[in-house]
C-alpha positions, 0 to 999 in steps of 0.5 A: 626596802630596808628602813633600818632603825624603824619600829612598828608605830602608828603616827596620829597626826592630830595629836602633833602640835603644828608648827608655823615656818614662813617662807620668803613669802606665805607660810608652811604649816607642818606636822612633824615626827621623827623615828629612827633618824628619819623625818615624817612631816604632813605640811601644808604651804599656804598660797603664793608661798616661796621658800627662803632658802635653797635645800640641799637635803634629799626627800621623798615627797607625795602631793596630797592636794594642790599643786606644789612647784619644785625650783631647783637651782638650775632653772628647771621647775617640776609641778607636783600636783595631786597624787604625784610623787617626787624623789629628791636626790642629796645636794639636789638644790631646790626650794619649794613654791606655790600659786594661787592656792595652797598645797598639802604634801607629805614628805619623807627625809 
């Protein structure tokens, strides 16, 4: 695997100030680190979160805790549960949704 523009770095998530982003409902609280053109996030989506837009970016997503549903514009839904990862391609229109519990997610894009 070739990860261009990256240098060896240790990410101390506790030292990164989290930022809240409101969805259509709920909130996503994310610690974000950028390096070499990559954005790396540790995010917590609150219970009953629904994104307020369709995303077109590609992502590598790993579910640490809870359940995150990825709703695709074509009507398909992918339920990302604890310990599972998902690769989303560019222009694969999608949005994030949670149910009655929050979800802790690791994302690279």
